N, C-alpha and C positions, 0 to 999 in steps of 0.2 A: 497441542504439542508442547510439552513441558520442558524437555531438555534440548541441548544442542545450541549451536550458535544461530542467532537470528540473522546475522550477516550471511551465513552459509545458506540458511533457509530462503532468505530473500533472493540471493544470487541464483539459487537452484531454479526458482520460478520466474526470474526477471524477464526472460524472453516471452513466456506465456502471458505474464502480466502486461507487458508492453503491447502485445498484439490485441489483447482484450480491451485495454484502455484506448488504444488507437481506433479500434472498430467502434466502440461505444461513443467516442468523441465524434467520429465521422457520422454515425447514425443520429446523434443529437443535432449536429450542425445541419445535416441535410434534411432530416425528417422530423426533428423535434422529439426523437425517442430518447427516453432516459429511464433509469432504474428507479422505481418507486413502489410504495405500498398503497393499495387502495383501501384496505381495511373495511370498516363499516361506515359507508357514506353513500348518500344519494346525490351528492353534488356533481358527480362526474369528474371531480378533480382528485388527484392523489392526496393522501393524508401526509405522507412523508417521502421526500425525495432523498435517495441514498447516495452517499459518496462512494464511488466505485472503488477507490483505493482502500477505504475502510472495509468494504465487503471482501475484496481480494485478500487483504491481510487476514481477516477472519477465516476465510476459506483455506488459506495456506498455513494457518497457525502461526502467524507472525505477530509478535507483540511489539508495537511501534515504540513503546517506551524502552524496552530492552534493546531494540535495534539501535536506537539513538545512543544509549549508554555504551554499546559495543563500538559504535563509530567514534565516540569521544575517547574511549580508551585507546583505540588504535591511533588516533591523532596525537594523543599524549605520548604514546610509545614512539611514534615517528618524530615528534618534537624533541623528546629526550635524546633519541639516537642522533638527531641532527646537531644538537648542542654538544653532544659528546664527541662528534667527529670534527669539531672545530679546533 
């Protein structure tokens, strides 16, 4: 996803993301289940354990760097508006 606001994109999927993160956290705590890649290994251990937030960002087309830039811009706008109202 190249265009559009990352804040809007994140907000659009926030309920879904929260439910997925909550479920995977529960599954990890209760059963030790986590998202990982097995790749080419005979060890029986995963090669790479994935951060679920990174995978959800990728799935939903969210650029975390752009999201943070947009948040900072909004905070700056709010700060300026607050200073102007004094």
